[in-house]
mmCIF file of the C-alpha atoms, coordinates in Angstrom:
data_MODEL
# 
_entry.id   MODEL 
# 
loop_
_atom_site.group_PDB 
_atom_site.id 
_atom_site.type_symbol 
_atom_site.label_atom_id 
_atom_site.label_alt_id 
_atom_site.label_comp_id 
_atom_site.label_asym_id 
_atom_site.label_entity_id 
_atom_site.label_seq_id 
_atom_site.pdbx_PDB_ins_code 
_atom_site.Cartn_x 
_atom_site.Cartn_y 
_atom_site.Cartn_z 
_atom_site.occupancy 
_atom_site.B_iso_or_equiv 
_atom_site.pdbx_formal_charge 
_atom_site.auth_seq_id 
_atom_site.auth_comp_id 
_atom_site.auth_asym_id 
_atom_site.auth_atom_id 
_atom_site.pdbx_PDB_model_num 
ATOM 1   C CA . UNK A 1 1   ? 71.052  10.721  -102.066 1.00 0.00 ? 1   UNK A CA 1 
ATOM 2   C CA . UNK A 1 2   ? 71.951  13.288  -99.772  1.00 0.00 ? 2   UNK A CA 1 
ATOM 3   C CA . UNK A 1 3   ? 68.275  14.629  -99.863  1.00 0.00 ? 3   UNK A CA 1 
ATOM 4   C CA . UNK A 1 4   ? 67.129  10.700  -99.588  1.00 0.00 ? 4   UNK A CA 1 
ATOM 5   C CA . UNK A 1 5   ? 69.188  10.408  -96.439  1.00 0.00 ? 5   UNK A CA 1 
ATOM 6   C CA . UNK A 1 6   ? 68.025  13.725  -94.627  1.00 0.00 ? 6   UNK A CA 1 
ATOM 7   C CA . UNK A 1 7   ? 64.294  12.713  -95.428  1.00 0.00 ? 7   UNK A CA 1 
ATOM 8   C CA . UNK A 1 8   ? 64.893  9.164   -93.975  1.00 0.00 ? 8   UNK A CA 1 
ATOM 9   C CA . UNK A 1 9   ? 66.361  10.998  -90.744  1.00 0.00 ? 9   UNK A CA 1 
ATOM 10  C CA . UNK A 1 10  ? 63.756  13.326  -90.278  1.00 0.00 ? 10  UNK A CA 1 
ATOM 11  C CA . UNK A 1 11  ? 61.115  10.518  -90.527  1.00 0.00 ? 11  UNK A CA 1 
ATOM 12  C CA . UNK A 1 12  ? 63.172  8.245   -87.742  1.00 0.00 ? 12  UNK A CA 1 
ATOM 13  C CA . UNK A 1 13  ? 63.348  11.617  -85.714  1.00 0.00 ? 13  UNK A CA 1 
ATOM 14  C CA . UNK A 1 14  ? 59.390  12.032  -86.055  1.00 0.00 ? 14  UNK A CA 1 
ATOM 15  C CA . UNK A 1 15  ? 58.842  8.275   -85.089  1.00 0.00 ? 15  UNK A CA 1 
ATOM 16  C CA . UNK A 1 16  ? 61.088  8.430   -81.924  1.00 0.00 ? 16  UNK A CA 1 
ATOM 17  C CA . UNK A 1 17  ? 59.397  11.539  -80.908  1.00 0.00 ? 17  UNK A CA 1 
ATOM 18  C CA . UNK A 1 18  ? 56.010  10.190  -81.032  1.00 0.00 ? 18  UNK A CA 1 
ATOM 19  C CA . UNK A 1 19  ? 57.043  7.078   -79.307  1.00 0.00 ? 19  UNK A CA 1 
ATOM 20  C CA . UNK A 1 20  ? 58.497  8.934   -76.450  1.00 0.00 ? 20  UNK A CA 1 
ATOM 21  C CA . UNK A 1 21  ? 55.543  11.216  -76.044  1.00 0.00 ? 21  UNK A CA 1 
ATOM 22  C CA . UNK A 1 22  ? 52.923  8.590   -76.114  1.00 0.00 ? 22  UNK A CA 1 
ATOM 23  C CA . UNK A 1 23  ? 52.096  6.837   -72.492  1.00 0.00 ? 23  UNK A CA 1 
ATOM 24  C CA . UNK A 1 24  ? 52.077  3.188   -71.954  1.00 0.00 ? 24  UNK A CA 1 
ATOM 25  C CA . UNK A 1 25  ? 48.511  3.525   -69.892  1.00 0.00 ? 25  UNK A CA 1 
ATOM 26  C CA . UNK A 1 26  ? 45.395  4.421   -71.448  1.00 0.00 ? 26  UNK A CA 1 
ATOM 27  C CA . UNK A 1 27  ? 44.358  7.385   -69.492  1.00 0.00 ? 27  UNK A CA 1 
ATOM 28  C CA . UNK A 1 28  ? 40.706  7.383   -70.551  1.00 0.00 ? 28  UNK A CA 1 
ATOM 29  C CA . UNK A 1 29  ? 40.291  3.844   -69.808  1.00 0.00 ? 29  UNK A CA 1 
ATOM 30  C CA . UNK A 1 30  ? 41.720  4.464   -66.404  1.00 0.00 ? 30  UNK A CA 1 
ATOM 31  C CA . UNK A 1 31  ? 39.527  7.639   -65.900  1.00 0.00 ? 31  UNK A CA 1 
ATOM 32  C CA . UNK A 1 32  ? 36.593  5.513   -66.984  1.00 0.00 ? 32  UNK A CA 1 
ATOM 33  C CA . UNK A 1 33  ? 37.455  2.954   -64.409  1.00 0.00 ? 33  UNK A CA 1 
ATOM 34  C CA . UNK A 1 34  ? 37.669  5.619   -61.815  1.00 0.00 ? 34  UNK A CA 1 
ATOM 35  C CA . UNK A 1 35  ? 34.129  6.799   -62.664  1.00 0.00 ? 35  UNK A CA 1 
ATOM 36  C CA . UNK A 1 36  ? 32.673  3.348   -62.646  1.00 0.00 ? 36  UNK A CA 1 
ATOM 37  C CA . UNK A 1 37  ? 34.244  2.838   -59.001  1.00 0.00 ? 37  UNK A CA 1 
ATOM 38  C CA . UNK A 1 38  ? 33.171  6.042   -57.681  1.00 0.00 ? 38  UNK A CA 1 
ATOM 39  C CA . UNK A 1 39  ? 29.640  5.061   -58.905  1.00 0.00 ? 39  UNK A CA 1 
ATOM 40  C CA . UNK A 1 40  ? 29.842  1.637   -57.157  1.00 0.00 ? 40  UNK A CA 1 
ATOM 41  C CA . UNK A 1 41  ? 30.958  3.055   -54.118  1.00 0.00 ? 41  UNK A CA 1 
ATOM 42  C CA . UNK A 1 42  ? 28.073  5.841   -54.080  1.00 0.00 ? 42  UNK A CA 1 
ATOM 43  C CA . UNK A 1 43  ? 25.644  2.942   -54.572  1.00 0.00 ? 43  UNK A CA 1 
ATOM 44  C CA . UNK A 1 44  ? 27.382  0.928   -51.447  1.00 0.00 ? 44  UNK A CA 1 
ATOM 45  C CA . UNK A 1 45  ? 26.871  3.867   -49.530  1.00 0.00 ? 45  UNK A CA 1 
ATOM 46  C CA . UNK A 1 46  ? 23.315  4.561   -50.259  1.00 0.00 ? 46  UNK A CA 1 
ATOM 47  C CA . UNK A 1 47  ? 22.885  0.759   -49.693  1.00 0.00 ? 47  UNK A CA 1 
ATOM 48  C CA . UNK A 1 48  ? 24.261  0.828   -46.266  1.00 0.00 ? 48  UNK A CA 1 
ATOM 49  C CA . UNK A 1 49  ? 22.346  3.991   -45.086  1.00 0.00 ? 49  UNK A CA 1 
ATOM 50  C CA . UNK A 1 50  ? 19.100  2.027   -46.135  1.00 0.00 ? 50  UNK A CA 1 
ATOM 51  C CA . UNK A 1 51  ? 20.193  -1.040  -44.300  1.00 0.00 ? 51  UNK A CA 1 
ATOM 52  C CA . UNK A 1 52  ? 21.266  1.381   -41.299  1.00 0.00 ? 52  UNK A CA 1 
ATOM 53  C CA . UNK A 1 53  ? 17.778  2.955   -41.460  1.00 0.00 ? 53  UNK A CA 1 
ATOM 54  C CA . UNK A 1 54  ? 15.748  -0.386  -41.678  1.00 0.00 ? 54  UNK A CA 1 
ATOM 55  C CA . UNK A 1 55  ? 17.930  -1.443  -38.428  1.00 0.00 ? 55  UNK A CA 1 
ATOM 56  C CA . UNK A 1 56  ? 17.001  1.212   -36.607  1.00 0.00 ? 56  UNK A CA 1 
ATOM 57  C CA . UNK A 1 57  ? 13.196  0.827   -37.564  1.00 0.00 ? 57  UNK A CA 1 
ATOM 58  C CA . UNK A 1 58  ? 13.929  -2.894  -36.492  1.00 0.00 ? 58  UNK A CA 1 
ATOM 59  C CA . UNK A 1 59  ? 15.030  -1.798  -33.193  1.00 0.00 ? 59  UNK A CA 1 
ATOM 60  C CA . UNK A 1 60  ? 12.402  0.257   -32.663  1.00 0.00 ? 60  UNK A CA 1 
ATOM 61  C CA . UNK A 1 61  ? 9.816   -2.249  -33.477  1.00 0.00 ? 61  UNK A CA 1 
ATOM 62  C CA . UNK A 1 62  ? 11.597  -4.621  -31.328  1.00 0.00 ? 62  UNK A CA 1 
ATOM 63  C CA . UNK A 1 63  ? 11.587  -2.360  -28.402  1.00 0.00 ? 63  UNK A CA 1 
ATOM 64  C CA . UNK A 1 64  ? 7.873   -1.566  -28.965  1.00 0.00 ? 64  UNK A CA 1 
ATOM 65  C CA . UNK A 1 65  ? 7.226   -5.247  -28.864  1.00 0.00 ? 65  UNK A CA 1 
ATOM 66  C CA . UNK A 1 66  ? 9.200   -5.726  -25.257  1.00 0.00 ? 66  UNK A CA 1 
ATOM 67  C CA . UNK A 1 67  ? 7.314   -2.918  -24.115  1.00 0.00 ? 67  UNK A CA 1 
ATOM 68  C CA . UNK A 1 68  ? 3.975   -4.385  -24.990  1.00 0.00 ? 68  UNK A CA 1 
ATOM 69  C CA . UNK A 1 69  ? 5.075   -7.815  -23.948  1.00 0.00 ? 69  UNK A CA 1 
ATOM 70  C CA . UNK A 1 70  ? 6.085   -6.294  -20.492  1.00 0.00 ? 70  UNK A CA 1 
ATOM 71  C CA . UNK A 1 71  ? 2.732   -4.375  -20.205  1.00 0.00 ? 71  UNK A CA 1 
ATOM 72  C CA . UNK A 1 72  ? 0.835   -7.706  -20.980  1.00 0.00 ? 72  UNK A CA 1 
ATOM 73  C CA . UNK A 1 73  ? 2.832   -9.630  -18.296  1.00 0.00 ? 73  UNK A CA 1 
ATOM 74  C CA . UNK A 1 74  ? 1.941   -7.007  -15.942  1.00 0.00 ? 74  UNK A CA 1 
ATOM 75  C CA . UNK A 1 75  ? -1.778  -7.158  -16.481  1.00 0.00 ? 75  UNK A CA 1 
ATOM 76  C CA . UNK A 1 76  ? -1.583  -10.975 -16.541  1.00 0.00 ? 76  UNK A CA 1 
ATOM 77  C CA . UNK A 1 77  ? 0.309   -10.663 -12.958  1.00 0.00 ? 77  UNK A CA 1 
ATOM 78  C CA . UNK A 1 78  ? -2.355  -8.114  -11.670  1.00 0.00 ? 78  UNK A CA 1 
ATOM 79  C CA . UNK A 1 79  ? -5.170  -10.562 -12.722  1.00 0.00 ? 79  UNK A CA 1 
ATOM 80  C CA . UNK A 1 80  ? -3.324  -13.094 -10.493  1.00 0.00 ? 80  UNK A CA 1 
ATOM 81  C CA . UNK A 1 81  ? -5.305  -12.319 -7.290   1.00 0.00 ? 81  UNK A CA 1 
ATOM 82  C CA . UNK A 1 82  ? -6.167  -14.907 -4.299   1.00 0.00 ? 82  UNK A CA 1 
ATOM 83  C CA . UNK A 1 83  ? -5.596  -15.087 -0.454   1.00 0.00 ? 83  UNK A CA 1 
ATOM 84  C CA . UNK A 1 84  ? -6.534  -16.777 2.343    1.00 0.00 ? 84  UNK A CA 1 
ATOM 85  C CA . UNK A 1 85  ? -5.435  -16.558 6.279    1.00 0.00 ? 85  UNK A CA 1 
ATOM 86  C CA . UNK A 1 86  ? -6.302  -17.825 9.582    1.00 0.00 ? 86  UNK A CA 1 
ATOM 87  C CA . UNK A 1 87  ? -6.920  -15.330 12.378   1.00 0.00 ? 87  UNK A CA 1 
ATOM 88  C CA . UNK A 1 88  ? -4.240  -16.417 14.876   1.00 0.00 ? 88  UNK A CA 1 
ATOM 89  C CA . UNK A 1 89  ? -0.465  -16.877 13.723   1.00 0.00 ? 89  UNK A CA 1 
ATOM 90  C CA . UNK A 1 90  ? -0.069  -19.493 16.499   1.00 0.00 ? 90  UNK A CA 1 
ATOM 91  C CA . UNK A 1 91  ? -1.579  -20.492 19.791   1.00 0.00 ? 91  UNK A CA 1 
ATOM 92  C CA . UNK A 1 92  ? -4.863  -20.801 21.165   1.00 0.00 ? 92  UNK A CA 1 
ATOM 93  C CA . UNK A 1 93  ? -7.657  -17.893 22.349   1.00 0.00 ? 93  UNK A CA 1 
ATOM 94  C CA . UNK A 1 94  ? -10.488 -15.585 21.922   1.00 0.00 ? 94  UNK A CA 1 
ATOM 95  C CA . UNK A 1 95  ? -10.594 -12.181 20.440   1.00 0.00 ? 95  UNK A CA 1 
ATOM 96  C CA . UNK A 1 96  ? -12.988 -10.112 22.177   1.00 0.00 ? 96  UNK A CA 1 
ATOM 97  C CA . UNK A 1 97  ? -15.244 -9.381  23.612   1.00 0.00 ? 97  UNK A CA 1 
ATOM 98  C CA . UNK A 1 98  ? -14.698 -5.591  23.562   1.00 0.00 ? 98  UNK A CA 1 
ATOM 99  C CA . UNK A 1 99  ? -17.180 -2.770  24.064   1.00 0.00 ? 99  UNK A CA 1 
ATOM 100 C CA . UNK A 1 100 ? -16.196 -1.434  20.340   1.00 0.00 ? 100 UNK A CA 1 
ATOM 101 C CA . UNK A 1 101 ? -16.311 -2.976  16.851   1.00 0.00 ? 101 UNK A CA 1 
ATOM 102 C CA . UNK A 1 102 ? -12.671 -4.245  16.129   1.00 0.00 ? 102 UNK A CA 1 
ATOM 103 C CA . UNK A 1 103 ? -11.147 -5.165  12.540   1.00 0.00 ? 103 UNK A CA 1 
ATOM 104 C CA . UNK A 1 104 ? -9.986  -8.718  12.619   1.00 0.00 ? 104 UNK A CA 1 
ATOM 105 C CA . UNK A 1 105 ? -6.520  -9.125  11.352   1.00 0.00 ? 105 UNK A CA 1 
ATOM 106 C CA . UNK A 1 106 ? -5.700  -12.483 10.187   1.00 0.00 ? 106 UNK A CA 1 
ATOM 107 C CA . UNK A 1 107 ? -2.062  -13.320 10.710   1.00 0.00 ? 107 UNK A CA 1 
ATOM 108 C CA . UNK A 1 108 ? -1.676  -16.905 9.817    1.00 0.00 ? 108 UNK A CA 1 
ATOM 109 C CA . UNK A 1 109 ? -1.512  -16.533 5.900    1.00 0.00 ? 109 UNK A CA 1 
ATOM 110 C CA . UNK A 1 110 ? -1.748  -19.533 3.638    1.00 0.00 ? 110 UNK A CA 1 
ATOM 111 C CA . UNK A 1 111 ? -1.527  -17.817 0.606    1.00 0.00 ? 111 UNK A CA 1 
ATOM 112 C CA . UNK A 1 112 ? -1.349  -14.178 -1.026   1.00 0.00 ? 112 UNK A CA 1 
ATOM 113 C CA . UNK A 1 113 ? -0.977  -14.025 -4.407   1.00 0.00 ? 113 UNK A CA 1 
ATOM 114 C CA . UNK A 1 114 ? -0.736  -10.853 -5.952   1.00 0.00 ? 114 UNK A CA 1 
ATOM 115 C CA . UNK A 1 115 ? 0.130   -9.479  -2.275   1.00 0.00 ? 115 UNK A CA 1 
ATOM 116 C CA . UNK A 1 116 ? -3.286  -7.594  -2.040   1.00 0.00 ? 116 UNK A CA 1 
ATOM 117 C CA . UNK A 1 117 ? -3.858  -8.814  1.608    1.00 0.00 ? 117 UNK A CA 1 
ATOM 118 C CA . UNK A 1 118 ? -2.136  -7.151  4.257    1.00 0.00 ? 118 UNK A CA 1 
ATOM 119 C CA . UNK A 1 119 ? -1.445  -9.106  7.762    1.00 0.00 ? 119 UNK A CA 1 
ATOM 120 C CA . UNK A 1 120 ? -0.630  -6.473  9.522    1.00 0.00 ? 120 UNK A CA 1 
ATOM 121 C CA . UNK A 1 121 ? -4.101  -4.476  8.967    1.00 0.00 ? 121 UNK A CA 1 
ATOM 122 C CA . UNK A 1 122 ? -6.296  -7.467  7.756    1.00 0.00 ? 122 UNK A CA 1 
ATOM 123 C CA . UNK A 1 123 ? -7.337  -5.256  4.602    1.00 0.00 ? 123 UNK A CA 1 
ATOM 124 C CA . UNK A 1 124 ? -7.518  -6.739  1.377    1.00 0.00 ? 124 UNK A CA 1 
ATOM 125 C CA . UNK A 1 125 ? -7.126  -4.064  -1.081   1.00 0.00 ? 125 UNK A CA 1 
ATOM 126 C CA . UNK A 1 126 ? -8.280  -4.695  -4.822   1.00 0.00 ? 126 UNK A CA 1 
ATOM 127 C CA . UNK A 1 127 ? -5.573  -4.312  -7.254   1.00 0.00 ? 127 UNK A CA 1 
ATOM 128 C CA . UNK A 1 128 ? -7.748  -4.296  -10.459  1.00 0.00 ? 128 UNK A CA 1 
ATOM 129 C CA . UNK A 1 129 ? -11.170 -3.691  -11.203  1.00 0.00 ? 129 UNK A CA 1 
ATOM 130 C CA . UNK A 1 130 ? -13.093 -7.195  -11.376  1.00 0.00 ? 130 UNK A CA 1 
ATOM 131 C CA . UNK A 1 131 ? -15.632 -9.302  -9.942   1.00 0.00 ? 131 UNK A CA 1 
ATOM 132 C CA . UNK A 1 132 ? -14.438 -10.967 -6.658   1.00 0.00 ? 132 UNK A CA 1 
ATOM 133 C CA . UNK A 1 133 ? -15.547 -13.774 -4.391   1.00 0.00 ? 133 UNK A CA 1 
ATOM 134 C CA . UNK A 1 134 ? -14.738 -13.207 -0.788   1.00 0.00 ? 134 UNK A CA 1 
ATOM 135 C CA . UNK A 1 135 ? -15.675 -15.291 2.244    1.00 0.00 ? 135 UNK A CA 1 
ATOM 136 C CA . UNK A 1 136 ? -15.207 -15.561 5.911    1.00 0.00 ? 136 UNK A CA 1 
ATOM 137 C CA . UNK A 1 137 ? -15.783 -18.189 8.982    1.00 0.00 ? 137 UNK A CA 1 
ATOM 138 C CA . UNK A 1 138 ? -16.386 -17.210 12.746   1.00 0.00 ? 138 UNK A CA 1 
ATOM 139 C CA . UNK A 1 139 ? -16.306 -19.716 15.347   1.00 0.00 ? 139 UNK A CA 1 
ATOM 140 C CA . UNK A 1 140 ? -16.761 -19.455 19.265   1.00 0.00 ? 140 UNK A CA 1 
ATOM 141 C CA . UNK A 1 141 ? -17.068 -21.713 22.322   1.00 0.00 ? 141 UNK A CA 1 
ATOM 142 C CA . UNK A 1 142 ? -20.201 -21.048 24.692   1.00 0.00 ? 142 UNK A CA 1 
ATOM 143 C CA . UNK A 1 143 ? -20.498 -17.780 26.028   1.00 0.00 ? 143 UNK A CA 1 
ATOM 144 C CA . UNK A 1 144 ? -21.221 -14.477 24.651   1.00 0.00 ? 144 UNK A CA 1 
ATOM 145 C CA . UNK A 1 145 ? -22.486 -14.008 21.150   1.00 0.00 ? 145 UNK A CA 1 
ATOM 146 C CA . UNK A 1 146 ? -20.250 -14.474 18.020   1.00 0.00 ? 146 UNK A CA 1 
ATOM 147 C CA . UNK A 1 147 ? -20.895 -11.900 15.413   1.00 0.00 ? 147 UNK A CA 1 
ATOM 148 C CA . UNK A 1 148 ? -18.749 -10.821 12.185   1.00 0.00 ? 148 UNK A CA 1 
ATOM 149 C CA . UNK A 1 149 ? -19.305 -8.780  9.434    1.00 0.00 ? 149 UNK A CA 1 
ATOM 150 C CA . UNK A 1 150 ? -17.515 -8.123  5.796    1.00 0.00 ? 150 UNK A CA 1 
ATOM 151 C CA . UNK A 1 151 ? -16.908 -4.437  4.905    1.00 0.00 ? 151 UNK A CA 1 
ATOM 152 C CA . UNK A 1 152 ? -16.171 -2.782  1.694    1.00 0.00 ? 152 UNK A CA 1 
ATOM 153 C CA . UNK A 1 153 ? -14.756 0.535   2.241    1.00 0.00 ? 153 UNK A CA 1 
ATOM 154 C CA . UNK A 1 154 ? -16.117 0.477   5.755    1.00 0.00 ? 154 UNK A CA 1 
ATOM 155 C CA . UNK A 1 155 ? -19.601 -0.329  4.800    1.00 0.00 ? 155 UNK A CA 1 
ATOM 156 C CA . UNK A 1 156 ? -21.153 -3.595  6.039    1.00 0.00 ? 156 UNK A CA 1 
ATOM 157 C CA . UNK A 1 157 ? -21.962 -6.180  3.145    1.00 0.00 ? 157 UNK A CA 1 
ATOM 158 C CA . UNK A 1 158 ? -22.723 -9.269  5.011    1.00 0.00 ? 158 UNK A CA 1 
ATOM 159 C CA . UNK A 1 159 ? -22.452 -10.908 8.384    1.00 0.00 ? 159 UNK A CA 1 
ATOM 160 C CA . UNK A 1 160 ? -22.074 -14.031 10.544   1.00 0.00 ? 160 UNK A CA 1 
ATOM 161 C CA . UNK A 1 161 ? -24.095 -14.753 13.864   1.00 0.00 ? 161 UNK A CA 1 
ATOM 162 C CA . UNK A 1 162 ? -24.160 -17.418 16.820   1.00 0.00 ? 162 UNK A CA 1 
ATOM 163 C CA . UNK A 1 163 ? -26.170 -16.558 19.771   1.00 0.00 ? 163 UNK A CA 1 
ATOM 164 C CA . UNK A 1 164 ? -24.930 -17.492 22.953   1.00 0.00 ? 164 UNK A CA 1 
ATOM 165 C CA . UNK A 1 165 ? -23.867 -21.138 21.837   1.00 0.00 ? 165 UNK A CA 1 
ATOM 166 C CA . UNK A 1 166 ? -23.827 -23.636 24.666   1.00 0.00 ? 166 UNK A CA 1 
ATOM 167 C CA . UNK A 1 167 ? -20.991 -25.359 23.010   1.00 0.00 ? 167 UNK A CA 1 
ATOM 168 C CA . UNK A 1 168 ? -19.464 -24.438 19.642   1.00 0.00 ? 168 UNK A CA 1 
ATOM 169 C CA . UNK A 1 169 ? -20.639 -21.831 17.420   1.00 0.00 ? 169 UNK A CA 1 
ATOM 170 C CA . UNK A 1 170 ? -19.999 -21.815 13.807   1.00 0.00 ? 170 UNK A CA 1 
ATOM 171 C CA . UNK A 1 171 ? -20.977 -19.645 10.784   1.00 0.00 ? 171 UNK A CA 1 
ATOM 172 C CA . UNK A 1 172 ? -19.812 -18.541 7.449    1.00 0.00 ? 172 UNK A CA 1 
ATOM 173 C CA . UNK A 1 173 ? -20.821 -16.397 4.676    1.00 0.00 ? 173 UNK A CA 1 
ATOM 174 C CA . UNK A 1 174 ? -19.586 -15.306 1.295    1.00 0.00 ? 174 UNK A CA 1 
ATOM 175 C CA . UNK A 1 175 ? -20.557 -12.750 -1.518   1.00 0.00 ? 175 UNK A CA 1 
ATOM 176 C CA . UNK A 1 176 ? -19.478 -11.766 -4.856   1.00 0.00 ? 176 UNK A CA 1 
ATOM 177 C CA . UNK A 1 177 ? -18.734 -8.129  -5.230   1.00 0.00 ? 177 UNK A CA 1 
ATOM 178 C CA . UNK A 1 178 ? -17.730 -5.981  -8.043   1.00 0.00 ? 178 UNK A CA 1 
ATOM 179 C CA . UNK A 1 179 ? -14.757 -4.115  -7.022   1.00 0.00 ? 179 UNK A CA 1 
ATOM 180 C CA . UNK A 1 180 ? -12.899 -0.906  -7.971   1.00 0.00 ? 180 UNK A CA 1 
ATOM 181 C CA . UNK A 1 181 ? -9.187  -0.608  -8.039   1.00 0.00 ? 181 UNK A CA 1 
ATOM 182 C CA . UNK A 1 182 ? -8.157  0.134   -4.387   1.00 0.00 ? 182 UNK A CA 1 
ATOM 183 C CA . UNK A 1 183 ? -11.307 -0.618  -2.729   1.00 0.00 ? 183 UNK A CA 1 
ATOM 184 C CA . UNK A 1 184 ? -10.774 -2.217  0.726    1.00 0.00 ? 184 UNK A CA 1 
ATOM 185 C CA . UNK A 1 185 ? -12.279 -5.356  2.281    1.00 0.00 ? 185 UNK A CA 1 
ATOM 186 C CA . UNK A 1 186 ? -12.052 -6.277  5.849    1.00 0.00 ? 186 UNK A CA 1 
ATOM 187 C CA . UNK A 1 187 ? -13.924 -8.071  8.513    1.00 0.00 ? 187 UNK A CA 1 
ATOM 188 C CA . UNK A 1 188 ? -15.131 -6.392  11.403   1.00 0.00 ? 188 UNK A CA 1 
ATOM 189 C CA . UNK A 1 189 ? -16.132 -8.128  15.000   1.00 0.00 ? 189 UNK A CA 1 
ATOM 190 C CA . UNK A 1 190 ? -19.061 -6.701  16.695   1.00 0.00 ? 190 UNK A CA 1 
ATOM 191 C CA . UNK A 1 191 ? -19.026 -5.075  19.899   1.00 0.00 ? 191 UNK A CA 1 
ATOM 192 C CA . UNK A 1 192 ? -19.472 -7.215  23.099   1.00 0.00 ? 192 UNK A CA 1 
ATOM 193 C CA . UNK A 1 193 ? -18.647 -10.353 20.904   1.00 0.00 ? 193 UNK A CA 1 
ATOM 194 C CA . UNK A 1 194 ? -16.032 -12.878 20.368   1.00 0.00 ? 194 UNK A CA 1 
ATOM 195 C CA . UNK A 1 195 ? -14.502 -15.320 18.391   1.00 0.00 ? 195 UNK A CA 1 
ATOM 196 C CA . UNK A 1 196 ? -12.017 -18.226 18.986   1.00 0.00 ? 196 UNK A CA 1 
ATOM 197 C CA . UNK A 1 197 ? -9.211  -19.716 17.105   1.00 0.00 ? 197 UNK A CA 1 
ATOM 198 C CA . UNK A 1 198 ? -6.699  -22.088 17.557   1.00 0.00 ? 198 UNK A CA 1 
ATOM 199 C CA . UNK A 1 199 ? -3.853  -23.913 15.246   1.00 0.00 ? 199 UNK A CA 1 
ATOM 200 C CA . UNK A 1 200 ? -6.987  -25.481 13.102   1.00 0.00 ? 200 UNK A CA 1 
ATOM 201 C CA . UNK A 1 201 ? -7.707  -22.180 11.970   1.00 0.00 ? 201 UNK A CA 1 
ATOM 202 C CA . UNK A 1 202 ? -11.638 -21.880 12.644   1.00 0.00 ? 202 UNK A CA 1 
ATOM 203 C CA . UNK A 1 203 ? -11.668 -18.587 12.049   1.00 0.00 ? 203 UNK A CA 1 
ATOM 204 C CA . UNK A 1 204 ? -10.681 -17.581 8.747    1.00 0.00 ? 204 UNK A CA 1 
ATOM 205 C CA . UNK A 1 205 ? -10.573 -14.837 5.826    1.00 0.00 ? 205 UNK A CA 1 
ATOM 206 C CA . UNK A 1 206 ? -10.114 -15.171 2.054    1.00 0.00 ? 206 UNK A CA 1 
ATOM 207 C CA . UNK A 1 207 ? -11.236 -14.550 -1.457   1.00 0.00 ? 207 UNK A CA 1 
ATOM 208 C CA . UNK A 1 208 ? -10.189 -14.350 -4.959   1.00 0.00 ? 208 UNK A CA 1 
ATOM 209 C CA . UNK A 1 209 ? -10.714 -12.429 -8.365   1.00 0.00 ? 209 UNK A CA 1 
ATOM 210 C CA . UNK A 1 210 ? -12.877 -14.091 -10.354  1.00 0.00 ? 210 UNK A CA 1 
ATOM 211 C CA . UNK A 1 211 ? -12.271 -12.205 -13.835  1.00 0.00 ? 211 UNK A CA 1 
ATOM 212 C CA . UNK A 1 212 ? -11.189 -8.301  -14.519  1.00 0.00 ? 212 UNK A CA 1 
ATOM 213 C CA . UNK A 1 213 ? -13.669 -5.840  -15.823  1.00 0.00 ? 213 UNK A CA 1 
# 
């Protein structure tokens, strides 16, 4: 009987010891969960890095597109070239005659799209290479001859002339020229001749870009 009681006590003690050492949480299961979470975090980091890389690439594409758009807009603006101007800004009177050729400066600007005509010098400067149409008119009353030439970089291209008109002398001319960027066009009054102008702008100068080359 005593032996049986001792055996029962030993078994009860052994059971208590086992219960006290066994944890309530499954450590292996929790470690597996942590491992899975770490893998998910790593995948998220990889996905985030990929998204950031794609975003940088997208920014580069957008920037390139904006630069190309600005370049195209600039080219289109450069293709818009046209001007027209009368000789006198106001008032009435003759220019000339003088004993040397004189560049005519047209002060009354009707239009100057592209800003290639300079009303301070009377010179039109081609902003782009292309085919241009240029025309000019000359008017005078009776008296001296009226003669004006169109010049490209200082060289005569075409002219108008009226021989000592008894009343009114009128002449006009126009030409299509191939101009390089920076080529300069002006009109020149011949020596010992004159032109007349008033608010009606009888004497004028103008032109426009037909198409770029």
